[in-house]
C-alpha positions in Angstrom: 144.9 48.1 197.3 141.3 47.8 196.2 139.2 51.0 196.8 135.5 51.2 196.2 134.4 53.4 193.4 131.0 54.5 194.9 129.7 54.7 198.5 127.4 51.8 199.4 124.0 53.1 200.4 122.5 52.2 203.8 119.9 50.0 202.0 122.6 48.1 200.1 124.7 47.8 203.2 121.7 46.3 205.1 121.1 43.8 202.2 124.7 42.8 202.4 124.5 42.1 206.1 121.1 40.4 206.0 122.4 36.9 206.6 124.9 37.8 209.4 122.5 37.2 212.3 122.7 34.1 214.5 120.0 31.5 214.4 119.1 28.7 216.9 120.1 25.2 215.8 117.2 23.2 214.3 115.7 20.7 216.7 113.7 17.5 216.2 111.5 15.4 218.5 112.4 11.8 219.0 109.3 9.7 218.2 109.9 7.0 220.8 110.9 9.0 223.8 109.5 12.5 222.9 112.9 14.1 223.7 114.0 17.2 221.9 117.4 17.0 220.2 119.5 18.5 217.4 118.5 17.3 214.0 120.7 14.4 212.7 122.2 13.9 216.2 121.5 11.2 218.8 119.0 12.0 221.5 120.3 12.2 225.1 118.8 8.7 225.8 120.7 7.2 222.9 117.9 6.9 220.3 118.2 7.9 216.6 115.2 7.7 214.2 113.2 5.6 216.7 116.0 3.0 217.2 118.4 2.7 220.2 121.9 3.3 218.8 123.9 3.9 222.0 123.4 2.6 225.5 123.1 5.5 228.0 126.1 6.1 230.2 124.2 5.2 233.4 123.2 1.8 232.0 126.7 1.1 230.7 128.3 1.9 234.1 126.1 -0.5 236.1 126.5 -3.4 233.7 130.3 -3.2 233.6 130.7 -3.7 237.3 
């Protein structure tokens, strides 16, 4: 079993844990609608990089009837 040779100081322990905090996901603003969405994901209205990629579910439901 591995056993440390020297005690890790509080400073080094803090440096070791410096990247363990949680961050919020990065967001982007859709240029056509102004909606905020996660980067590299489709906006809620179905746009990606200014182009409509997916029809919204409300529009799809009415056209299929």
